[in-house]
PyMOL CGO cylinders between C-alpha atoms (Angstrom):
from pymol import cmd
from pymol.cgo import CYLINDER

trace = [
    CYLINDER, 15.25, -7.37, -11.46, 11.93, -8.82, -10.70, 0.3, 1, 1, 1, 1, 1, 1,
    CYLINDER, 11.93, -8.82, -10.70, 10.18, -10.76, -13.61, 0.3, 1, 1, 1, 1, 1, 1,
    CYLINDER, 10.18, -10.76, -13.61, 6.46, -10.90, -14.12, 0.3, 1, 1, 1, 1, 1, 1,
    CYLINDER, 6.46, -10.90, -14.12, 6.68, -14.60, -12.84, 0.3, 1, 1, 1, 1, 1, 1,
    CYLINDER, 6.68, -14.60, -12.84, 8.28, -13.26, -9.61, 0.3, 1, 1, 1, 1, 1, 1,
    CYLINDER, 8.28, -13.26, -9.61, 5.45, -10.74, -9.37, 0.3, 1, 1, 1, 1, 1, 1,
    CYLINDER, 5.45, -10.74, -9.37, 2.97, -13.48, -9.69, 0.3, 1, 1, 1, 1, 1, 1,
    CYLINDER, 2.97, -13.48, -9.69, 4.73, -15.41, -6.94, 0.3, 1, 1, 1, 1, 1, 1,
    CYLINDER, 4.73, -15.41, -6.94, 4.32, -12.31, -4.64, 0.3, 1, 1, 1, 1, 1, 1,
    CYLINDER, 4.32, -12.31, -4.64, 0.57, -12.57, -5.26, 0.3, 1, 1, 1, 1, 1, 1,
    CYLINDER, 0.57, -12.57, -5.26, 0.65, -16.13, -4.51, 0.3, 1, 1, 1, 1, 1, 1,
    CYLINDER, 0.65, -16.13, -4.51, 2.49, -15.58, -1.28, 0.3, 1, 1, 1, 1, 1, 1,
    CYLINDER, 2.49, -15.58, -1.28, -0.12, -13.03, 0.01, 0.3, 1, 1, 1, 1, 1, 1,
    CYLINDER, -0.12, -13.03, 0.01, -2.97, -15.29, -0.99, 0.3, 1, 1, 1, 1, 1, 1,
    CYLINDER, -2.97, -15.29, -0.99, -1.40, -18.16, 1.02, 0.3, 1, 1, 1, 1, 1, 1,
    CYLINDER, -1.40, -18.16, 1.02, -0.47, -15.88, 3.90, 0.3, 1, 1, 1, 1, 1, 1,
    CYLINDER, -0.47, -15.88, 3.90, -3.90, -14.29, 4.28, 0.3, 1, 1, 1, 1, 1, 1,
    CYLINDER, -3.90, -14.29, 4.28, -5.14, -16.43, 7.25, 0.3, 1, 1, 1, 1, 1, 1,
    CYLINDER, -5.14, -16.43, 7.25, -2.01, -15.75, 9.31, 0.3, 1, 1, 1, 1, 1, 1,
    CYLINDER, -2.01, -15.75, 9.31, -1.30, -12.16, 8.08, 0.3, 1, 1, 1, 1, 1, 1,
    CYLINDER, -1.30, -12.16, 8.08, -2.75, -10.39, 11.07, 0.3, 1, 1, 1, 1, 1, 1,
    CYLINDER, -2.75, -10.39, 11.07, -0.96, -12.40, 13.65, 0.3, 1, 1, 1, 1, 1, 1,
    CYLINDER, -0.96, -12.40, 13.65, 2.45, -12.28, 11.94, 0.3, 1, 1, 1, 1, 1, 1,
    CYLINDER, 2.45, -12.28, 11.94, 2.31, -8.63, 10.86, 0.3, 1, 1, 1, 1, 1, 1,
    CYLINDER, 2.31, -8.63, 10.86, 0.61, -6.97, 13.78, 0.3, 1, 1, 1, 1, 1, 1,
    CYLINDER, 0.61, -6.97, 13.78, 0.74, -9.32, 16.74, 0.3, 1, 1, 1, 1, 1, 1,
    CYLINDER, 0.74, -9.32, 16.74, -1.59, -7.39, 19.03, 0.3, 1, 1, 1, 1, 1, 1,
    CYLINDER, -1.59, -7.39, 19.03, -4.42, -6.59, 16.58, 0.3, 1, 1, 1, 1, 1, 1,
    CYLINDER, -4.42, -6.59, 16.58, -6.34, -4.35, 19.04, 0.3, 1, 1, 1, 1, 1, 1,
    CYLINDER, -6.34, -4.35, 19.04, -3.26, -2.29, 19.76, 0.3, 1, 1, 1, 1, 1, 1,
    CYLINDER, -3.26, -2.29, 19.76, -2.44, -2.07, 16.01, 0.3, 1, 1, 1, 1, 1, 1,
    CYLINDER, -2.44, -2.07, 16.01, -6.01, -0.79, 15.40, 0.3, 1, 1, 1, 1, 1, 1,
    CYLINDER, -6.01, -0.79, 15.40, -5.66, 2.05, 17.88, 0.3, 1, 1, 1, 1, 1, 1,
    CYLINDER, -5.66, 2.05, 17.88, -2.39, 3.12, 16.18, 0.3, 1, 1, 1, 1, 1, 1,
    CYLINDER, -2.39, 3.12, 16.18, -3.97, 2.83, 12.71, 0.3, 1, 1, 1, 1, 1, 1,
    CYLINDER, -3.97, 2.83, 12.71, -6.89, 5.03, 13.79, 0.3, 1, 1, 1, 1, 1, 1,
    CYLINDER, -6.89, 5.03, 13.79, -4.65, 7.69, 15.20, 0.3, 1, 1, 1, 1, 1, 1,
    CYLINDER, -4.65, 7.69, 15.20, -2.24, 7.63, 12.04, 0.3, 1, 1, 1, 1, 1, 1,
    CYLINDER, -2.24, 7.63, 12.04, -5.23, 7.72, 9.62, 0.3, 1, 1, 1, 1, 1, 1,
    CYLINDER, -5.23, 7.72, 9.62, -6.66, 10.75, 11.39, 0.3, 1, 1, 1, 1, 1, 1,
    CYLINDER, -6.66, 10.75, 11.39, -3.24, 12.34, 11.00, 0.3, 1, 1, 1, 1, 1, 1,
    CYLINDER, -3.24, 12.34, 11.00, -3.21, 11.79, 7.31, 0.3, 1, 1, 1, 1, 1, 1,
    CYLINDER, -3.21, 11.79, 7.31, -6.81, 13.28, 6.80, 0.3, 1, 1, 1, 1, 1, 1,
    CYLINDER, -6.81, 13.28, 6.80, -8.26, 11.17, 4.00, 0.3, 1, 1, 1, 1, 1, 1,
    CYLINDER, -8.26, 11.17, 4.00, -11.43, 12.69, 2.70, 0.3, 1, 1, 1, 1, 1, 1,
    CYLINDER, -11.43, 12.69, 2.70, -13.85, 12.34, -0.31, 0.3, 1, 1, 1, 1, 1, 1,
    CYLINDER, -13.85, 12.34, -0.31, -13.60, 9.40, -2.62, 0.3, 1, 1, 1, 1, 1, 1,
    CYLINDER, -13.60, 9.40, -2.62, -10.70, 7.23, -1.59, 0.3, 1, 1, 1, 1, 1, 1,
    CYLINDER, -10.70, 7.23, -1.59, -8.92, 4.41, -3.23, 0.3, 1, 1, 1, 1, 1, 1,
    CYLINDER, -8.92, 4.41, -3.23, -7.18, 1.90, -0.94, 0.3, 1, 1, 1, 1, 1, 1,
    CYLINDER, -7.18, 1.90, -0.94, -4.58, -0.22, -2.84, 0.3, 1, 1, 1, 1, 1, 1,
    CYLINDER, -4.58, -0.22, -2.84, -3.43, -3.55, -1.46, 0.3, 1, 1, 1, 1, 1, 1,
    CYLINDER, -3.43, -3.55, -1.46, -5.99, -3.37, 1.38, 0.3, 1, 1, 1, 1, 1, 1,
    CYLINDER, -5.99, -3.37, 1.38, -5.15, -6.88, 2.46, 0.3, 1, 1, 1, 1, 1, 1,
    CYLINDER, -5.15, -6.88, 2.46, -7.17, -8.01, 5.54, 0.3, 1, 1, 1, 1, 1, 1,
    CYLINDER, -7.17, -8.01, 5.54, -8.79, -4.67, 5.90, 0.3, 1, 1, 1, 1, 1, 1,
    CYLINDER, -8.79, -4.67, 5.90, -6.92, -3.37, 8.96, 0.3, 1, 1, 1, 1, 1, 1,
    CYLINDER, -6.92, -3.37, 8.96, -6.82, 0.17, 7.56, 0.3, 1, 1, 1, 1, 1, 1,
    CYLINDER, -6.82, 0.17, 7.56, -10.05, 0.17, 5.65, 0.3, 1, 1, 1, 1, 1, 1,
    CYLINDER, -10.05, 0.17, 5.65, -12.51, 0.81, 8.54, 0.3, 1, 1, 1, 1, 1, 1,
    CYLINDER, -12.51, 0.81, 8.54, -10.22, 3.71, 9.76, 0.3, 1, 1, 1, 1, 1, 1,
    CYLINDER, -10.22, 3.71, 9.76, -10.24, 5.19, 6.32, 0.3, 1, 1, 1, 1, 1, 1,
    CYLINDER, -10.24, 5.19, 6.32, -13.96, 4.91, 6.15, 0.3, 1, 1, 1, 1, 1, 1,
    CYLINDER, -13.96, 4.91, 6.15, -14.36, 7.05, 9.26, 0.3, 1, 1, 1, 1, 1, 1,
    CYLINDER, -14.36, 7.05, 9.26, -12.94, 9.99, 7.36, 0.3, 1, 1, 1, 1, 1, 1,
    CYLINDER, -12.94, 9.99, 7.36, -13.76, 9.37, 3.61, 0.3, 1, 1, 1, 1, 1, 1,
    CYLINDER, -13.76, 9.37, 3.61, -17.02, 9.82, 1.82, 0.3, 1, 1, 1, 1, 1, 1,
    CYLINDER, -17.02, 9.82, 1.82, -16.47, 6.42, 0.07, 0.3, 1, 1, 1, 1, 1, 1,
    CYLINDER, -16.47, 6.42, 0.07, -13.65, 3.89, 0.04, 0.3, 1, 1, 1, 1, 1, 1,
    CYLINDER, -13.65, 3.89, 0.04, -12.90, 1.57, -2.88, 0.3, 1, 1, 1, 1, 1, 1,
    CYLINDER, -12.90, 1.57, -2.88, -10.57, -1.08, -1.33, 0.3, 1, 1, 1, 1, 1, 1,
    CYLINDER, -10.57, -1.08, -1.33, -8.78, -3.19, -3.88, 0.3, 1, 1, 1, 1, 1, 1,
    CYLINDER, -8.78, -3.19, -3.88, -6.43, -6.15, -3.57, 0.3, 1, 1, 1, 1, 1, 1,
    CYLINDER, -6.43, -6.15, -3.57, -4.95, -8.94, -5.73, 0.3, 1, 1, 1, 1, 1, 1,
    CYLINDER, -4.95, -8.94, -5.73, -5.70, -11.61, -3.13, 0.3, 1, 1, 1, 1, 1, 1,
    CYLINDER, -5.70, -11.61, -3.13, -9.35, -12.69, -2.89, 0.3, 1, 1, 1, 1, 1, 1,
    CYLINDER, -9.35, -12.69, -2.89, -8.49, -14.63, 0.36, 0.3, 1, 1, 1, 1, 1, 1,
    CYLINDER, -8.49, -14.63, 0.36, -7.44, -11.37, 2.01, 0.3, 1, 1, 1, 1, 1, 1,
    CYLINDER, -7.44, -11.37, 2.01, -10.45, -9.60, 0.70, 0.3, 1, 1, 1, 1, 1, 1,
    CYLINDER, -10.45, -9.60, 0.70, -12.72, -12.17, 2.28, 0.3, 1, 1, 1, 1, 1, 1,
    CYLINDER, -12.72, -12.17, 2.28, -11.16, -11.42, 5.71, 0.3, 1, 1, 1, 1, 1, 1,
    CYLINDER, -11.16, -11.42, 5.71, -11.50, -7.63, 4.97, 0.3, 1, 1, 1, 1, 1, 1,
    CYLINDER, -11.50, -7.63, 4.97, -15.16, -7.88, 4.11, 0.3, 1, 1, 1, 1, 1, 1,
    CYLINDER, -15.16, -7.88, 4.11, -15.75, -9.75, 7.38, 0.3, 1, 1, 1, 1, 1, 1,
    CYLINDER, -15.75, -9.75, 7.38, -13.92, -7.14, 9.32, 0.3, 1, 1, 1, 1, 1, 1,
    CYLINDER, -13.92, -7.14, 9.32, -15.43, -4.05, 7.77, 0.3, 1, 1, 1, 1, 1, 1,
    CYLINDER, -15.43, -4.05, 7.77, -19.05, -3.13, 8.63, 0.3, 1, 1, 1, 1, 1, 1,
    CYLINDER, -19.05, -3.13, 8.63, -18.97, 0.42, 7.21, 0.3, 1, 1, 1, 1, 1, 1,
    CYLINDER, -18.97, 0.42, 7.21, -21.52, 1.03, 4.56, 0.3, 1, 1, 1, 1, 1, 1,
    CYLINDER, -21.52, 1.03, 4.56, -19.35, 3.37, 2.54, 0.3, 1, 1, 1, 1, 1, 1,
    CYLINDER, -19.35, 3.37, 2.54, -16.84, 0.75, 1.50, 0.3, 1, 1, 1, 1, 1, 1,
    CYLINDER, -16.84, 0.75, 1.50, -16.71, -1.28, -1.65, 0.3, 1, 1, 1, 1, 1, 1,
    CYLINDER, -16.71, -1.28, -1.65, -14.23, -4.17, -2.24, 0.3, 1, 1, 1, 1, 1, 1,
    CYLINDER, -14.23, -4.17, -2.24, -12.79, -5.36, -5.42, 0.3, 1, 1, 1, 1, 1, 1,
    CYLINDER, -12.79, -5.36, -5.42, -10.07, -7.81, -6.67, 0.3, 1, 1, 1, 1, 1, 1,
    CYLINDER, -10.07, -7.81, -6.67, -7.66, -5.85, -8.82, 0.3, 1, 1, 1, 1, 1, 1,
    CYLINDER, -7.66, -5.85, -8.82, -3.99, -6.07, -10.05, 0.3, 1, 1, 1, 1, 1, 1,
    CYLINDER, -3.99, -6.07, -10.05, -2.94, -2.34, -9.90, 0.3, 1, 1, 1, 1, 1, 1,
    CYLINDER, -2.94, -2.34, -9.90, -0.37, -2.84, -12.46, 0.3, 1, 1, 1, 1, 1, 1,
    CYLINDER, -0.37, -2.84, -12.46, -3.02, -3.69, -15.19, 0.3, 1, 1, 1, 1, 1, 1,
    CYLINDER, -3.02, -3.69, -15.19, -6.26, -2.28, -13.71, 0.3, 1, 1, 1, 1, 1, 1,
    CYLINDER, -6.26, -2.28, -13.71, -7.78, 1.09, -14.45, 0.3, 1, 1, 1, 1, 1, 1,
    CYLINDER, -7.78, 1.09, -14.45, -10.71, 2.79, -12.51, 0.3, 1, 1, 1, 1, 1, 1,
    CYLINDER, -10.71, 2.79, -12.51, -13.54, 4.27, -14.27, 0.3, 1, 1, 1, 1, 1, 1,
    CYLINDER, -13.54, 4.27, -14.27, -13.16, 7.67, -12.37, 0.3, 1, 1, 1, 1, 1, 1,
    CYLINDER, -13.16, 7.67, -12.37, -10.73, 9.71, -10.36, 0.3, 1, 1, 1, 1, 1, 1,
    CYLINDER, -10.73, 9.71, -10.36, -10.32, 9.82, -6.66, 0.3, 1, 1, 1, 1, 1, 1,
    CYLINDER, -10.32, 9.82, -6.66, -9.87, 12.60, -4.10, 0.3, 1, 1, 1, 1, 1, 1,
    CYLINDER, -9.87, 12.60, -4.10, -7.06, 10.61, -2.53, 0.3, 1, 1, 1, 1, 1, 1,
    CYLINDER, -7.06, 10.61, -2.53, -5.30, 7.21, -2.86, 0.3, 1, 1, 1, 1, 1, 1,
    CYLINDER, -5.30, 7.21, -2.86, -3.83, 5.37, 0.23, 0.3, 1, 1, 1, 1, 1, 1,
    CYLINDER, -3.83, 5.37, 0.23, -1.74, 2.28, 0.69, 0.3, 1, 1, 1, 1, 1, 1,
    CYLINDER, -1.74, 2.28, 0.69, -0.02, 0.80, 3.67, 0.3, 1, 1, 1, 1, 1, 1,
    CYLINDER, -0.02, 0.80, 3.67, 3.02, -1.52, 3.26, 0.3, 1, 1, 1, 1, 1, 1,
    CYLINDER, 3.02, -1.52, 3.26, 2.52, -1.55, -0.49, 0.3, 1, 1, 1, 1, 1, 1,
    CYLINDER, 2.52, -1.55, -0.49, 5.13, 0.82, -1.88, 0.3, 1, 1, 1, 1, 1, 1,
    CYLINDER, 5.13, 0.82, -1.88, 8.02, -1.33, -0.65, 0.3, 1, 1, 1, 1, 1, 1,
    CYLINDER, 8.02, -1.33, -0.65, 6.59, -4.14, -2.84, 0.3, 1, 1, 1, 1, 1, 1,
    CYLINDER, 6.59, -4.14, -2.84, 6.71, -2.28, -6.01, 0.3, 1, 1, 1, 1, 1, 1,
    CYLINDER, 6.71, -2.28, -6.01, 9.70, -3.23, -8.23, 0.3, 1, 1, 1, 1, 1, 1,
    CYLINDER, 9.70, -3.23, -8.23, 12.17, -0.46, -9.12, 0.3, 1, 1, 1, 1, 1, 1,
    CYLINDER, 12.17, -0.46, -9.12, 11.52, -1.15, -12.83, 0.3, 1, 1, 1, 1, 1, 1,
    CYLINDER, 11.52, -1.15, -12.83, 7.82, -0.39, -12.36, 0.3, 1, 1, 1, 1, 1, 1,
    CYLINDER, 7.82, -0.39, -12.36, 8.12, 2.50, -10.00, 0.3, 1, 1, 1, 1, 1, 1,
    CYLINDER, 8.12, 2.50, -10.00, 7.81, 5.18, -12.58, 0.3, 1, 1, 1, 1, 1, 1,
    CYLINDER, 7.81, 5.18, -12.58, 4.90, 3.49, -14.41, 0.3, 1, 1, 1, 1, 1, 1,
    CYLINDER, 4.90, 3.49, -14.41, 3.16, 2.87, -11.02, 0.3, 1, 1, 1, 1, 1, 1,
    CYLINDER, 3.16, 2.87, -11.02, 3.32, 6.54, -10.07, 0.3, 1, 1, 1, 1, 1, 1,
    CYLINDER, 3.32, 6.54, -10.07, 2.13, 7.57, -13.65, 0.3, 1, 1, 1, 1, 1, 1,
    CYLINDER, 2.13, 7.57, -13.65, -0.98, 5.38, -13.04, 0.3, 1, 1, 1, 1, 1, 1,
    CYLINDER, -0.98, 5.38, -13.04, -1.60, 7.10, -9.67, 0.3, 1, 1, 1, 1, 1, 1,
    CYLINDER, -1.60, 7.10, -9.67, -1.34, 10.50, -11.41, 0.3, 1, 1, 1, 1, 1, 1,
    CYLINDER, -1.34, 10.50, -11.41, -4.21, 9.38, -13.88, 0.3, 1, 1, 1, 1, 1, 1,
    CYLINDER, -4.21, 9.38, -13.88, -6.22, 8.40, -10.75, 0.3, 1, 1, 1, 1, 1, 1,
    CYLINDER, -6.22, 8.40, -10.75, -5.66, 11.27, -8.16, 0.3, 1, 1, 1, 1, 1, 1,
    CYLINDER, -5.66, 11.27, -8.16, -3.65, 14.25, -7.37, 0.3, 1, 1, 1, 1, 1, 1,
    CYLINDER, -3.65, 14.25, -7.37, -3.04, 13.16, -3.68, 0.3, 1, 1, 1, 1, 1, 1,
    CYLINDER, -3.04, 13.16, -3.68, -1.39, 9.98, -2.45, 0.3, 1, 1, 1, 1, 1, 1,
    CYLINDER, -1.39, 9.98, -2.45, -1.13, 8.91, 1.23, 0.3, 1, 1, 1, 1, 1, 1,
    CYLINDER, -1.13, 8.91, 1.23, 1.20, 6.03, 2.24, 0.3, 1, 1, 1, 1, 1, 1,
    CYLINDER, 1.20, 6.03, 2.24, 2.43, 4.16, 5.22, 0.3, 1, 1, 1, 1, 1, 1,
    CYLINDER, 2.43, 4.16, 5.22, 5.58, 1.86, 5.06, 0.3, 1, 1, 1, 1, 1, 1,
    CYLINDER, 5.58, 1.86, 5.06, 8.78, 0.61, 6.65, 0.3, 1, 1, 1, 1, 1, 1,
    CYLINDER, 8.78, 0.61, 6.65, 12.01, 2.75, 6.47, 0.3, 1, 1, 1, 1, 1, 1,
    CYLINDER, 12.01, 2.75, 6.47, 15.27, 1.49, 5.17, 0.3, 1, 1, 1, 1, 1, 1,
    CYLINDER, 15.27, 1.49, 5.17, 16.76, 1.09, 8.77, 0.3, 1, 1, 1, 1, 1, 1,
    CYLINDER, 16.76, 1.09, 8.77, 14.46, -2.03, 9.11, 0.3, 1, 1, 1, 1, 1, 1,
    CYLINDER, 14.46, -2.03, 9.11, 16.02, -3.68, 6.20, 0.3, 1, 1, 1, 1, 1, 1,
    CYLINDER, 16.02, -3.68, 6.20, 18.31, -6.13, 8.29, 0.3, 1, 1, 1, 1, 1, 1,
    CYLINDER, 18.31, -6.13, 8.29, 15.28, -8.13, 9.41, 0.3, 1, 1, 1, 1, 1, 1,
    CYLINDER, 15.28, -8.13, 9.41, 14.86, -9.57, 5.83, 0.3, 1, 1, 1, 1, 1, 1,
    CYLINDER, 14.86, -9.57, 5.83, 16.80, -12.32, 3.97, 0.3, 1, 1, 1, 1, 1, 1,
    CYLINDER, 16.80, -12.32, 3.97, 17.78, -10.97, 0.61, 0.3, 1, 1, 1, 1, 1, 1,
    CYLINDER, 17.78, -10.97, 0.61, 18.34, -13.30, -2.24, 0.3, 1, 1, 1, 1, 1, 1,
    CYLINDER, 18.34, -13.30, -2.24, 18.83, -10.46, -4.79, 0.3, 1, 1, 1, 1, 1, 1,
    CYLINDER, 18.83, -10.46, -4.79, 19.03, -6.59, -4.64, 0.3, 1, 1, 1, 1, 1, 1,
    CYLINDER, 19.03, -6.59, -4.64, 15.24, -6.14, -4.14, 0.3, 1, 1, 1, 1, 1, 1,
    CYLINDER, 15.24, -6.14, -4.14, 14.09, -9.73, -3.67, 0.3, 1, 1, 1, 1, 1, 1,
    CYLINDER, 14.09, -9.73, -3.67, 13.64, -11.44, -0.18, 0.3, 1, 1, 1, 1, 1, 1,
    CYLINDER, 13.64, -11.44, -0.18, 12.80, -14.88, 0.83, 0.3, 1, 1, 1, 1, 1, 1,
    CYLINDER, 12.80, -14.88, 0.83, 9.76, -15.08, 3.12, 0.3, 1, 1, 1, 1, 1, 1,
    CYLINDER, 9.76, -15.08, 3.12, 8.62, -18.19, 5.00, 0.3, 1, 1, 1, 1, 1, 1,
    CYLINDER, 8.62, -18.19, 5.00, 4.99, -19.04, 6.00, 0.3, 1, 1, 1, 1, 1, 1,
    CYLINDER, 4.99, -19.04, 6.00, 4.30, -20.92, 9.28, 0.3, 1, 1, 1, 1, 1, 1,
    CYLINDER, 4.30, -20.92, 9.28, 3.80, -24.18, 7.42, 0.3, 1, 1, 1, 1, 1, 1,
    CYLINDER, 3.80, -24.18, 7.42, 7.49, -23.84, 6.03, 0.3, 1, 1, 1, 1, 1, 1,
    CYLINDER, 7.49, -23.84, 6.03, 6.66, -22.81, 2.65, 0.3, 1, 1, 1, 1, 1, 1,
    CYLINDER, 6.66, -22.81, 2.65, 9.02, -20.21, 1.07, 0.3, 1, 1, 1, 1, 1, 1,
    CYLINDER, 9.02, -20.21, 1.07, 8.31, -17.49, -1.50, 0.3, 1, 1, 1, 1, 1, 1,
    CYLINDER, 8.31, -17.49, -1.50, 10.40, -14.75, -3.07, 0.3, 1, 1, 1, 1, 1, 1,
    CYLINDER, 10.40, -14.75, -3.07, 8.86, -11.41, -3.08, 0.3, 1, 1, 1, 1, 1, 1,
    CYLINDER, 8.86, -11.41, -3.08, 9.95, -7.66, -3.66, 0.3, 1, 1, 1, 1, 1, 1,
    CYLINDER, 9.95, -7.66, -3.66, 10.86, -5.66, -0.68, 0.3, 1, 1, 1, 1, 1, 1,
    CYLINDER, 10.86, -5.66, -0.68, 12.53, -2.22, -1.01, 0.3, 1, 1, 1, 1, 1, 1,
    CYLINDER, 12.53, -2.22, -1.01, 12.47, -0.39, 2.31, 0.3, 1, 1, 1, 1, 1, 1,
    CYLINDER, 12.47, -0.39, 2.31, 11.80, 3.38, 1.83, 0.3, 1, 1, 1, 1, 1, 1,
    CYLINDER, 11.80, 3.38, 1.83, 14.60, 5.81, 2.20, 0.3, 1, 1, 1, 1, 1, 1,
    CYLINDER, 14.60, 5.81, 2.20, 12.59, 9.06, 2.66, 0.3, 1, 1, 1, 1, 1, 1,
    CYLINDER, 12.59, 9.06, 2.66, 15.08, 11.47, 1.09, 0.3, 1, 1, 1, 1, 1, 1,
    CYLINDER, 15.08, 11.47, 1.09, 15.71, 9.29, -1.91, 0.3, 1, 1, 1, 1, 1, 1,
    CYLINDER, 15.71, 9.29, -1.91, 11.84, 8.67, -2.25, 0.3, 1, 1, 1, 1, 1, 1,
    CYLINDER, 11.84, 8.67, -2.25, 11.28, 12.38, -2.19, 0.3, 1, 1, 1, 1, 1, 1,
    CYLINDER, 11.28, 12.38, -2.19, 13.94, 13.08, -4.86, 0.3, 1, 1, 1, 1, 1, 1,
    CYLINDER, 13.94, 13.08, -4.86, 12.44, 10.24, -7.06, 0.3, 1, 1, 1, 1, 1, 1,
    CYLINDER, 12.44, 10.24, -7.06, 8.98, 11.60, -6.79, 0.3, 1, 1, 1, 1, 1, 1,
    CYLINDER, 8.98, 11.60, -6.79, 10.09, 15.19, -7.48, 0.3, 1, 1, 1, 1, 1, 1,
    CYLINDER, 10.09, 15.19, -7.48, 11.52, 14.06, -10.73, 0.3, 1, 1, 1, 1, 1, 1,
    CYLINDER, 11.52, 14.06, -10.73, 8.12, 12.47, -11.47, 0.3, 1, 1, 1, 1, 1, 1,
    CYLINDER, 8.12, 12.47, -11.47, 6.23, 15.55, -10.73, 0.3, 1, 1, 1, 1, 1, 1,
    CYLINDER, 6.23, 15.55, -10.73, 5.19, 14.97, -7.10, 0.3, 1, 1, 1, 1, 1, 1,
    CYLINDER, 5.19, 14.97, -7.10, 5.83, 16.99, -4.02, 0.3, 1, 1, 1, 1, 1, 1,
    CYLINDER, 5.83, 16.99, -4.02, 6.34, 14.50, -1.16, 0.3, 1, 1, 1, 1, 1, 1,
    CYLINDER, 6.34, 14.50, -1.16, 6.68, 14.89, 2.47, 0.3, 1, 1, 1, 1, 1, 1,
    CYLINDER, 6.68, 14.89, 2.47, 7.32, 11.93, 4.88, 0.3, 1, 1, 1, 1, 1, 1,
    CYLINDER, 7.32, 11.93, 4.88, 7.27, 11.76, 8.68, 0.3, 1, 1, 1, 1, 1, 1,
    CYLINDER, 7.27, 11.76, 8.68, 8.07, 9.12, 11.32, 0.3, 1, 1, 1, 1, 1, 1,
    CYLINDER, 8.07, 9.12, 11.32, 5.18, 7.53, 13.21, 0.3, 1, 1, 1, 1, 1, 1,
    CYLINDER, 5.18, 7.53, 13.21, 5.26, 6.98, 16.99, 0.3, 1, 1, 1, 1, 1, 1,
    CYLINDER, 5.26, 6.98, 16.99, 8.72, 6.34, 18.44, 0.3, 1, 1, 1, 1, 1, 1,
    CYLINDER, 8.72, 6.34, 18.44, 8.14, 2.65, 19.21, 0.3, 1, 1, 1, 1, 1, 1,
    CYLINDER, 8.14, 2.65, 19.21, 6.45, 2.13, 15.91, 0.3, 1, 1, 1, 1, 1, 1,
    CYLINDER, 6.45, 2.13, 15.91, 9.28, 2.19, 13.25, 0.3, 1, 1, 1, 1, 1, 1,
    CYLINDER, 9.28, 2.19, 13.25, 7.21, 3.07, 10.32, 0.3, 1, 1, 1, 1, 1, 1,
    CYLINDER, 7.21, 3.07, 10.32, 7.05, 6.27, 8.17, 0.3, 1, 1, 1, 1, 1, 1,
    CYLINDER, 7.05, 6.27, 8.17, 4.00, 7.88, 6.66, 0.3, 1, 1, 1, 1, 1, 1,
    CYLINDER, 4.00, 7.88, 6.66, 3.72, 10.48, 3.94, 0.3, 1, 1, 1, 1, 1, 1,
    CYLINDER, 3.72, 10.48, 3.94, 1.76, 12.46, 1.42, 0.3, 1, 1, 1, 1, 1, 1,
    CYLINDER, 1.76, 12.46, 1.42, 2.55, 13.07, -2.22, 0.3, 1, 1, 1, 1, 1, 1,
    CYLINDER, 2.55, 13.07, -2.22, 0.75, 15.77, -4.15, 0.3, 1, 1, 1, 1, 1, 1,
    CYLINDER, 0.75, 15.77, -4.15, 0.86, 15.99, -7.83, 0.3, 1, 1, 1, 1, 1, 1,
    CYLINDER, 0.86, 15.99, -7.83, 2.24, 19.35, -8.97, 0.3, 1, 1, 1, 1, 1, 1,
    CYLINDER, 2.24, 19.35, -8.97, -0.16, 21.53, -10.94, 0.3, 1, 1, 1, 1, 1, 1,
    CYLINDER, -0.16, 21.53, -10.94, 1.73, 21.38, -14.24, 0.3, 1, 1, 1, 1, 1, 1,
    CYLINDER, 1.73, 21.38, -14.24, 1.51, 17.54, -14.16, 0.3, 1, 1, 1, 1, 1, 1,
    CYLINDER, 1.51, 17.54, -14.16, -2.31, 17.48, -13.55, 0.3, 1, 1, 1, 1, 1, 1,
    CYLINDER, -2.31, 17.48, -13.55, -5.17, 17.04, -16.09, 0.3, 1, 1, 1, 1, 1, 1,
    CYLINDER, -5.17, 17.04, -16.09, -4.57, 13.34, -17.20, 0.3, 1, 1, 1, 1, 1, 1,
    CYLINDER, -4.57, 13.34, -17.20, -7.72, 11.11, -16.93, 0.3, 1, 1, 1, 1, 1, 1,
    CYLINDER, -7.72, 11.11, -16.93, -7.90, 7.37, -16.58, 0.3, 1, 1, 1, 1, 1, 1,
    CYLINDER, -7.90, 7.37, -16.58, -9.31, 5.27, -19.48, 0.3, 1, 1, 1, 1, 1, 1,
    CYLINDER, -9.31, 5.27, -19.48, -12.66, 3.76, -19.19, 0.3, 1, 1, 1, 1, 1, 1,
]
cmd.load_cgo(trace, "trace")
């Protein structure tokens, strides 16, 4: 089970990794951006969109092409600096936020996150989706499926060891998504979820979760 200290280590890891994130995650950034634009168009974000864990902003500009406004948040200021430099769209606002503690002042038409759900500890899964239900009725996500799990070095059930290019090691949460299990878990929490595979040579999944009518009506504090 991840402790709060280990979650803080996860944030520290992404703060330190920010300068090398694009190269180590995407490799060919231009090719990744083309795929991101395609996949974002498939998911059809619209209206006021909250992007959680926006990182270096690889998805932010694509979201802004479809949304009326994007509020892009991340716990790593170093990543947000890169995102601000990358994103020229006038309809984007950035903010530093820990989504396990933060509350927005208003609801959104949609929430989006890429490669974030797999970093949510199992003990926080229900609370996290409860927060999302206060913030929006529609959630869009992209992440890695469970058949990619072998590439990680696990030290505990949901904790992996990651190494930066300078050799520094960190422990972070990584729970690869099993679409049928995810859909069942979200169904119990009041969400209807559909997942799909991305392109054949891009082993990620994307999905949409819609809050059922009987679970709607909550509003965020503030």
